[in-house]
N, C-alpha and C positions, 0 to 999 in steps of 0.2 A: 504493500500500500504506500509506503514511504517512497519507493522508487517511482510509482506513478505520480505522486505529488511533486516530486522533483522534476520529472519530465514535463508535467503541466506548468510548473513555475518557469522552466526554461523556455517553453514554447510561448508562454505569456510574454516574457521579457523580449523575445524575438519579435513578436507581432506588435507589441506596445511601442517598440523603438524603431524597428527596421523600416517601416513604411511612413514614418512621421513626415508630414509636410503641412505647411500652413493652410493650403486649400483643402486638404483632406481633413484637417482639424475642424474646419467650418462644417463640412459635410457630415462628419461623424457626430458633432454636437447637435446638428439639426436632426439627425436620425434618432439619437439616443434620448432627446428631451421631448416628452409628450406635448409640452406646451408649444413647441415649435412645429412638430410634425403631426400633431393629433388630427389636423384637418384631413390628412391622407385617409384616415379611417372613416371620416364622414363622407368623403368622396367615394370610398369603396362601397359603403352602404348605399349611397345614391346610385352608383352604377348597377349594383345588384338589383335594386328596386326597379330601375328603368329597364333593365334587360329582361327581368323575369316577372315583372308586374306583381300580381297578388302573391305568387309563389315566392317572389323575392323577399317579401316580408317574413315568411317562414325561414328563409335562409339567413336573413339578418338576425332573427331570434336565435337560430342555432349557433351563429357566430358568437353572439353575446354569451350564450350558455357555455360554449367551449372555452372562451376566454375566461369566464368565471371559474370554471373547473381548473384550467391550467394555472391561473394566477393563484388560486387558493392552494393548489398542490405544491407549487414552487415556493410561495411565500409563507403559507400557513402550516405546511407539513414538513417539507424538505429543509428549509432554512433553520427552523428550530430544532430539527432532528440532527442535522449534521454539524451545526455550529461552526461552519468554516469561515475563517476570517478573510475579508476581502484582500486582494493583492496589494491595493494601495496602502493598506495598514500593516501588511505582513512582510512586504519586500522593500528593499532599498532602491532608490532611483526610479521609481515608477512615474511615468508621465500621466499625472492625474489632471484631467481637463474639466472636471465638474466637481461641485461640492457634493460630498457624499457622507451620509450618516454611517454610524457604526453598525448597520444591519448586517446580517450574515450573507455569505456569498453564493452558496450552492442551494438551489439552482437559480439560474437567471429567469426571473418572471417576465422581463421584457422579451426575452427570446421565446419562452414558452407561449406567451400570448400571440406574438407575431407568427410563430410557427403554426399554432392552432388555426389562425385565420387563413394562412396560406394553404394549409391542408384541406380545409373545407371548400375554399375557393377552387382548388384543383379538382376535388371530388365532383362539384356541381357544374363546373364550367369547361373542363378540359375537352369534353366531347362536343362542344358547341362550335359556333362559327369562328372564323379567323379572329374577329375582335374579342371573342371570349378567350381564345387561346392566348392572345396577347395580354389580356387581363391577368390570366393565370401566371404567365411568365413574369409580368410586372410585380405581382404580389409575392411570388417566390423570391425574386431578386430583392424586393424590399425586406423580406424576412431575413435573407442572407446578410444584407448590409446592416440591418439592426443587430444581428448576431455578432458580426465583426466589430461593430461600433462599441459594444460593451467591453471588449478587450482593448480596443484602441484608446478609449478614454480612461482606462486604468481601473475599472471597477469589478471586472470578472475574469476568472481564469478560463482558458479554453474548455476545461472540464465542466465548468459551470454552464457554459454555452451548450455543450453537448447534452448535458442533463436537461436543460431547458428545451432543446429540440425534441428529445424523447418525450418529455412531458406534454409538449404541444401536440405531437403526433398522436399520442395515446388519447389525450383529451378529445381531440377532434374526431378520432376514430370511434370512441365510445359514444359520443353524442350522435354521430351519423348512424351508427349501428342501432342505437335506441330509437332514433327517428324512423329508420327504415323498418324496424320491427313493428312499430306502432302503425305506420302507414299500411304495411302488409296485413297485419293481424287484426287491426281494429278498423281503420278507415275503409280499406277495400272490402273487408268482410261485411261491414254494415251496408256498404253500397250494393254489394251482391245480394244481400238479404232483402234490402229494400226493393231492388229490381225484380227479384223473384216473387215478392209479395204482390207486385203490380201485374 
């Protein structure tokens, strides 16, 4: 376990320093601060609603549920369980670009949330038209950049990011599986029974 933590710390230091550039600093700060990039999520919800109409509202609801589960799992369960100190407080010479409280590091809730969103967008839109596919690629790229930004600004190890990705994938998958089960076993069954009664 100690060996893995050492590799994680070295990889963090490499990524936190090797790609440092003033222009990249601005981009990473934009991506990592919800107050700056939060409107991207509003635009995402608007696109979903416009493309899918009434069904889009259900997709937005599923997105909110998956983010809720991902965020609670990362921040409410994993962080108190693992008590991992953030790299900006545990390592020397970290490029810390944002003010950071002494909350725990594993796993990244930012990454979990953005991954959960990207996963559900992929599930619902990848088989659509070209504009839908471009939307999927954009959201996946956004999730990847948010993930990298957490290392770049100095607040998460790569292992924290990986943990967040797994949490986001699992959260979105659970929500979609539950939704699909309800549609198949409740909604469709009731519709068939209603049709048969007529």
